[in-house]
N, C-alpha and C positions, 0 to 999 in steps of 0.2 A: 388303520387306527381312526376312530371317530372322535371328534372333539366338538365342544360347543363352538358356535361360529366366532364369538369374540376371542376365544383362545386361539383358534386357527389363524385369525387375522393378525393378532399380536405376534404370534410365532413367525408368520410369514414376513411381516414387516421387519422383525428383528434380523432375519436372514439377509435383508437388503443392506443392513449397516456393515461397515468395514472396520477392521482393526487398524493398528499402526503398521501399515505396509503389507499386511496379509489379510485375507478374508477370515473372519473369526470362526467360521464353520469348517472350511476346507483347509485353511492354512496356506492356500496357494497365493503367491504374491501377485500374479497377473490377473486374478479374477476381478472383473469389473462389477459395478452395482447390478443387483439382480433385477430381472423383469418379473413383476408380480401380476398374475391374472386372477381377478375375482370374478365370480359368476355374474352374468348380466341379468338373467331372467329366472334361473332356478338355483336354489341352494344345492350344494353338493360337495364342492371342493375348492381349494385355493391352490394354485400352481405357482411355484417359484423356479425360475430358470436362472442359473448363475452362468455368466459368460466370461470367456477369456479371449480377448482379441476378436470379438464378434462370433466366436464359436461357443455353443452351449456345452459346458463341461460337467455340470451337475444339475439335476432336476429334482425338486421335492414336490410332492402332492399331498395335501392334507384334506381329508374328508371330514365333514361336519354335519350335524343336525340330521334332518330327514331329507334324503336326496331328491324326493319328488315334491317337496313342499313348495308351493308357489310363492314367489316374492311379489309383493304388491308393486304395481307399476309406479315408477318414479313420478312424483308430482312435478308439474312445470315450475321452473324457478320463479320465485315471487318477485314481481317487478317492484323496483324502488318507488315508494309513493311520492307524489309531488311534495315539494318542500313544505307548503302550508299544511298539508295533511300530516306530514312527519312531525312538524313542530307542534301541531295540535295534540298528537299522540304523546309527545314528550311532556307537554304541559299537563296533560291528563295524568301522567305517571307522577309528576311532581305534586299535583293536587291530591292524588290518592295517598301519597306517603311523603309529606313535607320534610320528614327527618332523614330522608335517603339522600346522602351526599352525592352518590353516583348518579341519581336521576337528575339532580340539579346540574351536575357537571356535563351530562349528556346533552341537556337542553342548551347549556352555554356553548358547548363545543359545536353543536349543530348551527347555532346562530353565527358563531365566529367563522366557521367554514363557509357559511353562506354569504360572507362579506358584511355581516351586521355586527361589527366589533362593539359598537357602543351598546347595542341591545344585549350583547352576550355578557357584559360586565356584571350585571346584577345576578344572574343565575350562577356564574362562576364564583362570584364573591360569596354567595350563600353556600356553595359546595366547600369552599375553604373554611368558612365559619364552622361548618358541621364536621369537617375532617381536617383540622389544622396541621396535622402531621403528614398529610399526603403531599409529597413534593410535586407530583404530576398535576394535581389540581391547582396548586399555587403557581406552577409554571404557566399553565394555560391562562390563569387570571393575569399574570404578569404580561403575557403576550397581548392579551386583549387590551389591557391598560396602555401598553406601549403603542399599539395601533391608534388608540384614542389620545395619545400624547399626554397622558396623565403621569408624567415622569416621577413626581414625588411619591405617588402610591406604588408605581412600578418598583422603585427603590425599596420601599418598605416591604412589599410582598416578596420580592426576589431575594432580599437579604436573608430571609429565613430559609429559603431553598439552598442558597450557597453556604450559609453558616452551618447547615446540617452535614455538609460534605465538602469542606473547603479545598481538599486535595483531589477531588474527583475519584475517590476510592470506591464508592458504592455504585455509582453510575457514570463511568468515565467516558461514555460516548456522547450521543447527541443531546439528551436532555440536560445534563450538567453543563455542557459547553454552551448550549443555547441560553441557559439561565445566566451564566457568567457574562456572555456577550451582551445580552439585553440589559443586565444590571450595569455593566460598564457604559453602555450607550446612555442609559438614564442618568448616570452620574456625570457623564460628559455634558449632556444637555442641561444639567443643573449647575454647570460651571465648576465641577470638581474634577479637573483633568488628572491630577495626581492619583486620586482615589480610583478613577476609571482605569488607569494603567495598572495599578496594583490589583484590581479585580480580575484583569485579563491574564495576569502572570501564571496562574495554575494551568491555563489552557495552552501555554506555549509548547510544552513537550509534545502534546498531541498535534498541534498545528504544524510544528516543524517536521514531525514525522510524516505527516500527510504530504507536505511540500517536497520533502526528500523523495518519497515514493513516487510522486508525480514526475519529479525530475528524472528518476531512474527509468520510468516507463517511457518518457519522451525520448531519452537518450537511446534506449533499446530500439525504438521505432525510427531512429535517425532524425528526429526533430530536435536538432541541437540548439537552435535559438530558443525554443520553448524550454528545453532542459536547463539552459543557463538561467532563465527567469526563475524557475522553481528552485533550483539548487542554490542560487545566490541568495534568494529570500530565506531559505532554510539556514544556510551558513551564516547569514547576517544575524538571524534570531538566536542561533546557538553556535558560537565560534568553536565549540568543542566537537561538532558533528563532522568528523573527518570525511565521511563518504559524500556529504553534500558539498563540502569545500572542494574535494577532489573532482566531483562530478561537474561543478561549475568550470573548473580549470580545464578539464579534459574536453568538455564540449566547446569551450572557447578555442582550444587547439584545433579541433575538427573544423571550426569555422575560419581558421587562418588568423585568429586574433591572439597571437602569442603574447604580445605585450600585456594585454588584459588578463591573460591566463596566469602569468607569473605570480601576482599577489595571492591569488586563490590557491595555487599549488604550494606556495611557500607556507601559507597558513595550514594547509592540509598536512604537510610534513611536520610542522610543529605540533599539530593536534595529535598526530599518530606517527611518531618517528619510525615505527616498525613497518609501515606500509611501503613495500618496495615499488609498487606501481605508481604511487604518488611521486616518489623520488625520480623514477624513470621519466614520467611525464614532465616533471620540472626540468630535467636535463634536456629533453626535446625542446621545451619552450626557450630555454637559454640558447640552445644551438640555432634555433630559427631566428633569433634576434642577433646572431653573430657573436654572442657571448661564449665563445668556445672554451675559454679558460674556466668560467663558472660551470659550464656543462660538464667538462672533463672532471672537475672536482666532485660534482654530485655523483657522476657515474662511478668514480673510484670509491667513494664512500659506500655506494650501493653494493659494489662488487666485493668490498671487504666483508660486508654483512652476508651477502648471498653470492658466492663465487660461481654459481651455476646459472645465473640470470643471463640467458643467451641474448635477449634484445639489448641488454646493456653492453655486452662485449661487441655486438654489431655496431651500435651507435658510437662506441669508443673508436672502432676502426674507421668509421666515417669521419670523425673529427681528425684522426691521424692523417687520413687521405687528404682532407682539405688543407691541412698544415704541411703536406708533402713529407710526412714521416712514413715512407712506404714500408720499411721493415716492420715497424710496430703495427702498421695497419694490417699487413698480411698475418702477422702473429695473432692479432686480436680477432680477425675474421676466422682463422682456424680454430681459435678457442670458442668462438660463437658456434661454429658448426659442431664441434665436439660436445657442446652443451645442448644441442638440439636445433640450432638454427638451420632450417632446410628450405628457406624461401629463395630458391635459385632464381626464379623469374624476376623477383623483386630486385635482387642484387645485380642482375644483368642490366637493369635499366636505371638503377639508382644514380642520379647525377653526382652525388657525393663521391662515388667510387669510380667516376669516369677515368681518372688518371691511373687507375690500377689495371684496367681491363686489357691494356696492351702489353702488360708485363708478363713474362713467361711463367710467373708463379700463379697467375690467375686461374689457369686450368686446374691446378692442384687444389686450390681453394674451392672451386666449383664442385670438384669430385668429392671433397670432404662434406660439402653441403648435401650432395645427393645421397651420401651414406649416413646422414644425420638421423638420429633416432626420432623420438616424438617431437612434434612441433613445439615452439616456445609458448609460454603461457600467454 
């Protein structure tokens, strides 16, 4: 099949895209992004290879145009002109079409990016005058005015940007947030702290979400002190964010700071009473502080809700062993094993269970653990 070049190119690039879980062309779930080869010197064909685990499983070739037609040699990349030359070109574009808001904005942006904030204000202001409904032009003007510490005009300019989208529904990422932060900063500098805080309020969901995600990444990487910083900041900003509250408490537990972990874990269980893991970690924190009665109460509450929570049965057995309730300790260890607790090596060295390991019943419990099904959550 012969196609015009632009049609073959579009078709080939479409093959690269993937659907939800499967490749849109093959339907195969393991197919990775395609490798596309375009001709370097002569027109003739576009080749697409679809790969699954490094192995090519599908190959498409599209022919186009005249196979022997020469393609002009690529021109060398144009070097970026010196700043003064570039500015002269931009001033020439403005002079040629003084009603072109984009030309004025390009000139102002170039000056601002070159560290000439004060010189950039004039062109950026002209761009906003010509296109008053363009929020990006207004934002750039606000940034330049802020750099020049002209806070009264910053407030006036950025008010229009924020008022056009007060809930960050149209552009919820960087531009809207930057506008709100810079507007809040201007209001703070102008002595209106209450208004500055109110201006920042719509950015809080985005900010807390970013902090929570950073905390999760840090915790996954084993950087628990860093995770505490991010998660506690997110949880303080949004007391309903259970995963941030829980993350702060869990990382503090990993750091051996059980006393500090307790308030965060208590908040997490209040924010989301259905989170079994938060209740379990709270019980661990109580146990490490010697508050065994509180720990036992939390575990029993958790087990009423989820009677197959193997770690909770195991921890309950540890508390029983520490309180020298051997019969119930062995009973709860057996229950833990039958719910999937199979960490024999851990149980063999756990100091909480030291008083049980010389008991004749210990061998039976170990055997139950070895027969246990899938590991606990």
